[in-house]
N, C-alpha and C positions, 0 to 999 in steps of 0.2 A: 504494500500500500504506500502511496505517496502522501507525505505530510504537507498540507497547504499552510501557508503563513499569511496572516493578516496583521500587519504591524499597527501599533497604536499611533494615533495622531496627537495624543495629549500625554506625553511622557510625564511621569511623576517626579517630584524632587526626591533626591536620595536622602535617607535619614542620617543622623549623626552616628558614625560608627562607634563612638565611645559610649553611646547610650541606647543600644539596640534592644536590650532585653531579649525575650524569646517569643517569637510568634506575633509580633506587634505590627510588622510592616510586610507588604507584599509587592512583588515586582510588577512590571508593566504587562506581562503576558502570562497566559496559561495554556495548557494542552487539554484538548477534549477529544473524545472518541466515543461513538455510540455503539450500542449493541441492540440489534433487533432480531427477534426469533425468525429463523429462515434465511436471514441475511448475514448473521454473524457480526463480528466487530467491523465497523466501517466508519468512513468519514473522519480520519485522523486529521487534526488541525491545531494550529497555534493561533490564538486570537487574543485581543486585548483583554486584560484582567477585568472582570466585572461580574455582576450578578448572573446567576443561572436560573432561568425561569422553570418553575415546577408547577404541575397541576396540583391542586389541593388534595387530590386523591393519590398522589405519587406514593408508591408502596414503601419507599424508604422512610417516609414520615409516620407510617402506621405500624410497620412490622420489623423495622430495624435491619433490613437486608443491606448491609454496608460493610466494607472492609477498607483498610488503609495501610500505608507503610510510612516509615520515616527514614530518611537518608540525607546525606550532605554532599555539597561540592565545596572544595577548598582551593583558595588561592595560594599556590605553592611559592616557596622562596625563590624558585626559578622563574616565577611569573606564569607558570602553566596551571591550568585548572585541572583538578583531580576529583574523581568520584571514588568512593570507598566500597568495594564489593557490591556493585549494583546488581550483578547477576543473582547474588544471594537474596537480595531484597525482593527481586521480581519472582524468584522461585517461592519465597515464603508468601508473597501476595497470592500466588496461584494456589498455595496450600490453604490459605484462608478462603479463597474462592470455592474450593472443593467442599469445605465444611458449610459454607453459607449458600450453597446451590447457585453460585454465580459462574457463568461460563468462563472457562480459562482463556487466556490470551497468549499470544506469541511473546515469550519473554525477551528474546533478542530484539524484537521490534520495539517493545516497551523501553528497553535500555536505549535504543536509538532515539526514540521520541524524547526521552528525558535529556539525552545529550543535546539534541537539537534545541530544546527549550532553554537549557542552561546556556548554550552558545548565544541564543537570541538575547538573553538578559545577562550576559557575562559582565556587563559594567555594574551590575548589582552585587556581585560577589565581594564582600567586604575583605579588606586587606590587613586590618589590625590584628595583633596577636590574640588568639582565642576566639576569633570570629569565623563564621562560615555561612554558607548559603544552605538553609534547610530546605529539603525537597519533600513534598507531601503528595505522593500518588494515592488516589482513593477511587473506589468504585461504589456506586449507589444505584438502587432501583428507582426507575422513573415511571414505570408503567402505571397509568391511572386506574386503580382498581382497589376496591375495599373487599378483601377476601384473601385468605391466607394460601399462597402458593408461590413458588419461585417466579420472580418477575421475568417477563418476556422482553422488557426494554430496560436498558441500563446506560449509565454514562461512566466512562473512565476519565478521570481528570487528574491533572498535576498542577500544583501551585508551588511557588517559590517564596522563601522569606529569609532575608538577611538577619542573622541572629548572633547574639553574644552567648554568655554562659546561661545554662538552663536554670541552675539554682543560683540565687543571689549570693550564696556563700562561695561560689566559684569552686576552686579546688580545696577550700577549707572543709573540714569534716562536717557532715550534716547530722542532724538529730532525727532519728526515725522512731516512730511509734509502732509497737507490735500490736496488731489488731486481734483481739480475742473474742469479739462479739459477732461481727459481721462476716459473711462469707462472700468471696468474689467468684470463685470457680471451683469445679470438681472434675475429676477424671471422667471422660465421656461427654463433657460439656464443650465450651468454646474457649477455654482458658489459653490454649496454645495458638489461637488465632489473634490477629490484630483487627478487632471489630469494635465499634463504638460501645456496644452493650457491656463489654468487659470493663470499660473505663467508667461508664455510667454507674455500674454496680459498686464502684469504689468511691464515688463522690462523697457519700455521707460519712464514711470512715475518715476520708481525707480532711473533710471540713472539721470534724471533731478533733483530729490530730493537730491541725494547724491552729485551732483555737487554744491548744495547750502549748504552742510554741514548737511544734515538730514539723519538719519539712514534708515528710511523706509517711506512708503506712507500709509496714512489713506484714504481708499476709501469711497466715498459717493455712494448712490444708483444710478443706471444707468438710472432711468427714470426722477425723479424730481430733482436729484442732490442736495438734501438737507438733507437726512438722513444718519447718520453714519452707515457704514457696518462693515468693519474689516481692520486691517493692513495686508499688503501682506503676512506676516508670522505669524500673531497672531489674535486671537479674542481680543476684547477690553471691558474694564469695566470702569465706571466712578462713583466716590463716590460723591453723591450730598447730602450734610448734613449728615444724618444718614442712607441714602438709597444707595444701590449699583445698578446701572442701566447698563444693557448690551443690545445691539441690539438683537431684536427678530429674530429667524430663520424663514426665509420665502423662502428658496430655492436659495438664491443668496450668502450666506456665509456658511463657513464650520462649521459643528457641532463638535467643537473641544473636544477632550478627556480631555485636561487640563481645558477647559471651563466648562465642566460638573463637573469636580472635584472641581473647585473653587466654583461653585454654591452650590454644596453639602456641602462643608466645611463652607461656609458663613452661610448657613441656619442652620447648626448644631450649630453654635455659636450664633444663635438668631439674625443675621443681616438680615435686609429686603433686598431681591434681587428681582428686577423687570426686566423682559424681555419685551421690548417694542421698538417702534420706537423712536429713539433719534435724534432730529434735530440738525444740526451744530449750528444754531442760538441759540438754547436752551443752548448749552454748553457755547457759548460765553457770553450770558447773565448771566448764572450761575457763570462763572468765574469773570465777572465784579462785580457781587453782593457778591462775596466771598463765594458762596455756593458750588463751585466745589473744593472739598478738595483733591482728588487724581484722577489719571488716570493710568491704567496699562494694559499691554497686557498679554495674556496667550497663551502658545503653548508648544509642546513637546521640541522643540529646546532650547528655552530660559527659559522655565518653567513660571516664572513671570518676566516681564520687565517693571519697572516703567516708565511712560511717564512724562518727566519734561517740555516739550514744544511742543505745537502744532502750526504749522505755517499755518495760514489761509490767503492766499493772501499775502499782505504786513504786516499783523499783527501777530507778535509772541504772543502766549498765554502761559504765564508761569504758571505752575501748582505746587502748594505747594512749591513755592520758588525754583523750580527746584530740589527739594530733594525727596528722597523716602519717601512715607507715611507709617504710622503704619500698615494699613491694607494690603498694598502690601508686606511689610516686613513679617507680620505674615503668610500670605498665602505662601510666598516663603519658609519660615522656616518650615511650617507644611508639605507642599508637598514634599520638598526635604528630610525632616526628615523621612517621610513615605517611600519614594523611596530608601533611603540609609539604612533603617532599624534602624534609630536612635530613631524613635518614634513609638508608637503602630499604627496599621493599623485597626481602627474600621470598616472600610468599606469593608475590604477584597479585596483591589485593587491590592496588590502585589502578584506576583506568584514566589515562590522560586524555582530556578532550582537546583535540587540535583546533 
C-alpha cells in the first residue's frame, strides 16, 4: 500500500524543550489507516493532526475494543534519528489485537508508516538530554452499532508527542504503593495486552496512592493477593544479593520491551536473572534481613525508574536508603546510551531513520 501525505498549512509553534512534561504536546501530523470487513486494512495516510470524527454509536465508546502501544524516537548524538525495537512493539500490538478480536496488520508496513510519520515531523524530535519523541500507535473500533460483537470497521492511528521525563522525580527513586484491595488483572484475562481497560481498572488505586504521596501502584496477583505482578506503568525487578528477580509472565502482566532489554543486558554482563513468582512477604523478609539491595521499574516511558520505597499497608519499606542503586544506574546509562547512539548497539535494537 502507498502512504499518501497531506501536509498541514498551519504548523504549530514548538514547545519549550526544558518544560515538556509527558504527553502534553502533539506534532503537526498523524497517521491513519482504516479497516473495513471484506476490504481489509486500507487507505494509509498522513494528515494534519486534528480531531477524528466518530459516530455516537462507535463501538469503541461502548465496548472498549481498543489497543495501543508506546515507543520512542531519539535524536542521537550523531544527529541521526533512532527508533528502539519497533518490530517488537508492532508484534506485541498484533498480540493485543488477537486477544481483542481486532484484525492483524502487516507489521513491517506499520514500522514503515511510523518511520514515514517521524520523518515528516522530524523537526519535533527534541534534542535536550533526557528528551525524546513519544510514539503512540493505537487501534479502535469505529463501527456504529450498539450490540456486542467484534467490530467490522476500525481505525489504526499514530500520534507523536515530544516528551521529557515520565515521572517528575526523573531518575531519582520513586515511592510506590503496594495495592492490596483492588485487582487489575488475572490469568486468562487481558493483563498481558496493552488495552485501555487495563489502565482504567487501575485508576482508582492510583488516585488513592497519589493522595498519600506515592507515584504509582504495585499490583499483586488477582487470585491469592500475595505475589508481585507489575507497577501500573512498569515491569519490576528486585536485586536480592547477587541475583536479579522479576515476576514471571503468566498472562496477567505485560511482556515489556524494556523488560526484555534489561534481561538481555543483565545476562550479557554475567548477572543471574530469574523469572519466577515473587511473594510480597519474601520481599519484606529480604529487606529486613538486608538482602534486598535494589528495586527498579522498567518501561518505555520512564526507561529505568529506581524504587526507593514500597508502602505495604502501614509499613514503609525503604530500599537502598532511598537512593538509586548501581545496577539501576548502569542499566539506565546503557539503555539510554544505546537509544541516543552514545554507545554501541551489540544487539541490533536500534533502527536509524534516514
